[in-house]
C-alpha positions as CSV (number, residue, x, y, z in Angstrom):
1,M,175.1,58.5,155.3
2,S,172.8,55.6,154.5
3,T,169.3,56.1,153.2
4,S,168.0,54.3,156.3
5,S,169.7,56.8,158.6
6,A,168.5,59.6,156.4
7,N,164.9,58.4,156.6
8,S,165.2,58.0,160.4
9,S,166.2,61.7,160.6
10,V,162.7,62.5,159.3
11,D,159.9,61.9,161.8
12,Q,157.6,59.7,159.7
13,T,154.7,60.5,162.0
14,A,155.2,64.3,161.9
15,L,153.2,64.6,158.7
16,P,150.3,62.7,157.2
17,P,151.4,60.2,154.5
18,A,149.6,62.2,151.8
19,V,151.4,65.4,152.7
20,R,154.7,63.8,153.1
21,G,154.4,61.8,149.9
22,G,153.3,64.9,147.9
23,T,156.1,67.0,149.4
24,F,158.8,64.4,148.5
25,M,157.4,64.0,145.0
26,S,157.5,67.7,144.4
27,V,161.1,67.8,145.6
28,A,161.9,64.9,143.3
29,M,160.5,66.7,140.3
30,L,162.5,69.8,141.2
31,C,165.7,67.7,141.3
32,F,164.9,66.2,137.9
33,V,164.3,69.6,136.3
34,L,167.4,71.1,137.9
35,N,169.4,68.2,136.3
36,D,167.8,68.9,132.9
37,T,168.6,72.6,133.3
38,V,172.3,71.8,134.0
39,A,172.3,69.5,131.0
40,K,170.8,72.1,128.7
41,S,173.2,74.8,129.9
42,L,176.1,72.6,128.7
43,S,174.6,72.1,125.2
44,G,177.1,73.4,122.6
45,Q,180.0,73.1,125.0
46,I,180.3,69.3,125.3
47,N,179.4,66.4,123.0
48,I,176.3,64.4,123.9
49,G,178.1,61.1,124.3
50,E,180.8,62.6,126.6
51,F,178.1,64.4,128.7
52,I,176.1,61.1,129.2
53,A,179.3,59.1,129.9
54,V,180.7,61.5,132.5
55,R,177.3,62.1,134.2
56,G,176.7,58.3,134.2
57,L,180.1,57.7,135.8
58,L,179.5,60.2,138.6
59,A,176.0,59.0,139.2
60,S,177.2,55.4,139.3
61,L,179.8,56.4,142.0
62,I,177.1,58.0,144.1
63,I,174.6,55.1,143.7
64,T,177.4,52.5,144.4
65,M,178.0,54.2,147.7
66,L,174.3,54.0,148.5
67,V,174.2,50.4,147.5
68,V,177.0,49.6,149.9
69,A,175.6,51.8,152.7
70,T,172.1,50.3,152.5
71,G,173.5,46.7,152.5
72,H,172.4,45.8,149.0
73,L,175.8,44.9,147.7
74,R,174.8,41.2,147.9
75,D,171.9,41.9,145.6
76,V,174.0,43.4,142.7
77,P,174.2,40.0,140.8
78,K,170.4,40.3,140.4
79,A,171.1,43.2,138.0
80,L,172.2,40.6,135.4
81,S,168.6,39.3,135.1
82,R,167.1,39.6,131.6
83,Q,164.2,41.8,132.9
84,V,166.5,44.4,134.5
85,L,168.8,44.5,131.5
86,V,165.9,44.9,129.0
87,R,164.6,47.8,131.1
88,S,168.1,49.3,131.3
89,L,168.4,49.1,127.5
90,F,165.3,51.2,126.9
91,D,166.5,53.6,129.6
92,V,169.7,54.1,127.7
93,I,167.8,54.7,124.4
94,S,165.4,57.1,126.0
95,T,168.3,59.0,127.7
96,F,170.0,59.6,124.4
97,L,166.8,60.7,122.7
98,F,165.8,63.0,125.5
99,I,169.3,64.6,126.0
100,T,169.6,65.2,122.2
101,A,166.2,66.8,122.1
102,L,166.9,68.8,125.2
103,F,170.1,70.2,123.7
104,H,168.2,71.6,120.7
105,L,164.7,72.5,122.1
106,P,163.2,74.7,124.8
107,L,163.2,73.1,128.2
108,P,159.5,73.6,128.9
109,N,158.5,72.1,125.6
110,V,160.5,68.9,125.9
111,T,159.4,68.5,129.5
112,A,155.7,68.9,128.6
113,V,155.9,66.4,125.7
114,L,157.4,63.8,128.1
115,Q,154.3,64.2,130.3
116,A,152.4,62.2,127.7
117,V,154.2,59.1,128.8
118,P,151.4,57.9,131.1
119,L,149.0,58.2,128.3
120,V,151.1,56.1,126.0
121,V,151.7,53.5,128.7
122,T,147.9,53.2,129.0
123,V,147.5,52.6,125.2
124,M,150.4,50.1,125.2
125,A,149.0,48.3,128.2
126,A,145.7,47.9,126.4
127,A,147.4,46.8,123.2
128,F,150.0,44.4,124.5
129,L,148.9,43.4,128.1
130,G,145.2,43.1,127.5
131,E,144.2,45.9,129.9
132,A,140.7,47.3,129.2
133,V,140.4,51.0,128.4
134,G,136.9,52.6,128.5
135,W,135.7,55.5,126.4
136,R,136.3,58.1,129.1
137,R,140.0,57.2,129.4
138,L,140.3,56.9,125.6
139,S,138.8,60.3,125.2
140,A,141.2,61.8,127.8
141,I,144.2,60.1,125.9
142,L,143.1,61.7,122.6
143,V,142.8,65.1,124.4
144,G,146.3,64.6,125.8
145,F,147.7,63.7,122.3
146,A,146.0,66.8,120.9
147,G,147.9,68.8,123.6
148,V,151.2,67.3,122.3
149,L,150.3,68.4,118.7
150,L,149.7,71.9,119.9
151,I,153.2,71.9,121.4
152,V,154.9,70.2,118.5
153,K,153.1,72.2,115.8
154,P,154.0,69.9,112.9
155,G,154.2,71.8,109.6
156,S,154.6,75.2,111.2
157,D,157.5,77.6,110.5
158,G,158.9,77.1,114.0
159,F,158.8,73.3,113.7
160,N,162.1,71.7,114.8
161,N,163.0,68.3,113.6
162,Y,164.5,67.4,117.0
163,I,161.0,67.3,118.3
164,W,160.7,63.9,116.7
165,L,163.4,62.7,119.1
166,A,161.3,63.9,122.1
167,L,158.3,62.1,120.7
168,A,160.4,58.9,120.2
169,A,161.6,59.3,123.8
170,V,158.0,59.3,125.0
171,F,157.5,55.8,123.5
172,T,160.8,54.4,124.7
173,V,160.1,55.6,128.2
174,A,156.7,54.1,128.0
175,I,158.2,50.7,127.0
176,R,160.7,51.1,129.9
177,D,157.8,51.7,132.3
178,L,155.9,48.7,131.0
179,A,159.1,46.6,131.5
180,T,159.3,47.9,135.0
181,R,156.0,46.2,135.7
182,K,157.6,42.9,134.9
183,L,160.5,43.3,137.2
184,N,160.9,40.6,139.9
185,L,160.0,42.2,143.3
186,T,163.1,40.6,144.8
187,V,165.3,43.1,142.9
188,P,165.8,46.2,145.1
189,S,165.0,49.6,143.4
190,I,168.5,50.8,144.3
191,V,170.0,47.9,142.3
192,V,167.8,48.7,139.3
193,A,169.0,52.3,139.5
194,F,172.6,51.1,139.8
195,T,172.2,49.0,136.6
196,N,170.6,51.9,134.8
197,S,173.5,54.2,135.6
198,I,176.2,51.7,134.6
199,C,174.4,50.9,131.3
200,V,173.9,54.6,130.5
201,M,177.5,55.3,131.3
202,L,178.7,52.5,128.9
203,G,176.3,53.8,126.2
204,G,177.8,57.3,126.6
205,L,181.3,55.9,126.2
206,L,180.3,53.9,123.1
207,W,178.7,57.0,121.6
208,A,181.6,59.2,122.4
209,M,183.9,56.8,120.5
210,F,182.0,57.8,117.3
211,E,181.7,61.5,118.2
212,G,185.3,61.8,119.3
213,F,186.6,62.8,122.7
214,H,187.3,66.4,123.5
215,P,188.9,67.9,126.7
216,I,186.3,68.7,129.4
217,T,187.2,71.6,131.7
218,I,187.1,71.4,135.5
219,E,184.1,73.8,135.5
220,Q,182.2,71.6,133.1
221,T,183.0,68.5,135.1
222,G,181.7,70.3,138.2
223,W,178.4,71.2,136.5
224,I,178.0,67.6,135.4
225,G,178.7,66.5,138.9
226,L,176.1,68.8,140.2
227,G,173.6,67.4,137.7
228,S,174.5,63.9,138.8
229,V,173.6,64.9,142.4
230,F,170.3,66.3,141.3
231,L,169.6,63.1,139.2
232,V,170.3,60.7,142.1
233,G,168.3,63.0,144.4
234,G,165.3,62.8,142.1
235,Y,165.5,59.0,142.2
236,L,165.8,58.9,146.0
237,F,163.0,61.4,146.7
238,T,160.7,59.5,144.3
239,V,161.3,56.3,146.3
240,M,160.8,58.1,149.6
241,S,157.5,59.7,148.3
242,L,156.1,56.3,147.4
243,R,156.9,54.5,150.6
244,G,153.8,54.2,152.8
245,T,151.8,56.5,150.5
246,E,149.2,55.6,147.9
247,V,150.1,56.4,144.3
248,A,146.9,58.5,144.1
249,Y,148.3,61.0,146.6
250,T,151.7,61.4,144.9
251,A,151.0,61.1,141.2
252,P,149.4,64.6,140.8
253,F,152.5,66.2,142.2
254,R,154.5,64.8,139.3
255,Y,153.1,67.6,137.2
256,T,154.9,70.2,139.3
257,L,157.7,69.2,136.9
258,I,156.1,71.4,134.2
259,I,155.8,74.3,136.6
260,Y,159.5,74.1,137.5
261,A,160.4,73.7,133.8
262,L,158.4,76.8,132.9
263,I,160.1,78.9,135.6
264,L,163.6,77.7,135.0
265,G,163.2,77.8,131.2
266,Y,162.3,81.5,131.5
267,V,164.8,82.5,134.2
268,V,167.8,80.6,132.8
269,F,167.2,80.4,129.1
270,G,164.6,83.1,128.4
271,D,162.2,80.5,126.9
272,V,158.6,81.6,126.9
273,P,156.1,79.0,125.4
274,D,153.6,80.6,123.0
275,E,149.8,80.5,123.8
276,W,149.2,77.3,121.8
277,S,152.0,75.5,123.7
278,M,150.5,76.7,127.0
279,I,147.1,75.3,125.9
280,G,148.8,72.1,125.0
281,I,150.5,71.8,128.3
282,M,147.2,72.3,130.1
283,L,145.5,69.7,128.0
284,I,148.3,67.1,128.7
285,V,148.2,67.8,132.5
286,G,144.4,67.8,132.6
287,S,144.1,64.5,130.7
288,G,146.7,62.9,132.9
289,L,145.0,64.0,136.1
290,F,141.6,62.8,134.7
291,T,143.0,59.3,133.8
292,L,144.5,59.1,137.3
293,Y,141.2,60.0,138.9
294,R,139.3,57.5,136.7
295,E,141.7,54.7,137.6
296,Q,141.6,55.3,141.3
297,R,137.8,55.6,141.3
298,L,137.4,52.3,139.4
299,K,139.9,50.6,141.7
300,K,137.7,51.5,144.7
301,R,134.6,50.4,142.9
302,I,135.8,46.8,142.1
303,G,137.9,46.3,145.2
304,F,141.5,46.3,146.1
305,G,143.9,43.9,144.3
306,K,141.6,43.3,141.3
307,R,142.3,44.6,137.8
308,P,140.2,47.6,137.0
309,V,138.1,47.8,133.9
310,R,138.7,51.4,132.7
């Protein structure tokens, strides 16, 4: 079934845009966490390269069907543009960093650290794109980074060196998001997703060549397939949430990701963050919401379509 027919099955006028967008974003975040939960449940059973390759293959098959169903097959050659390929490269790097960290760290901790990405994007945008950042946003960013330190706890007895991979993933994802800003608007989002899935699959195959290939059971393949469905579902619900809805209405619902991760981390893996980690999570969420509020307020003050001075 095509996404257009899927969208038509939902009465777009039944709910206000803010409610609809927030609901879809919450569902998208649940899909992403379910995908991460499936991935972590397979840690120790399958090599990282093989997992990424198989999941990438299955996700690519699903997205290919969507590309054909939505009539964007003619747009696939646009995936070879330098901008799309650079973005995909950083997506491949971030995928390997994140999955490796996820295989060795508690789900809620890795998820919470990744929520610092918007803060890093703001810093990088100021450093490399010349966007102004005022003292309020800068203060919020410092608070968010303090929250990350409370989760990471460098120098503590429970410090895990794999946390450095999660921190590196924050920066590679931030670079990927900055690269997304430079994408040509004529390239459909589904084509970008298609390119990402193909590149990630190829990266997994290359990595598996060095790790060595091991037989994957039918059960493991089924779980990876389920994770692929959740992953694609997260992408689709994210797009659906943003259509016809202001970012200000949907962005706060991205933080439901942490709530889902806390619940699933406890139910599935028995992970319970300590009190300092919980404080760090609250600091990251609070600083993220404040920077969002500040940005939207200043956009309204200077007028639509102009660059805000933060």
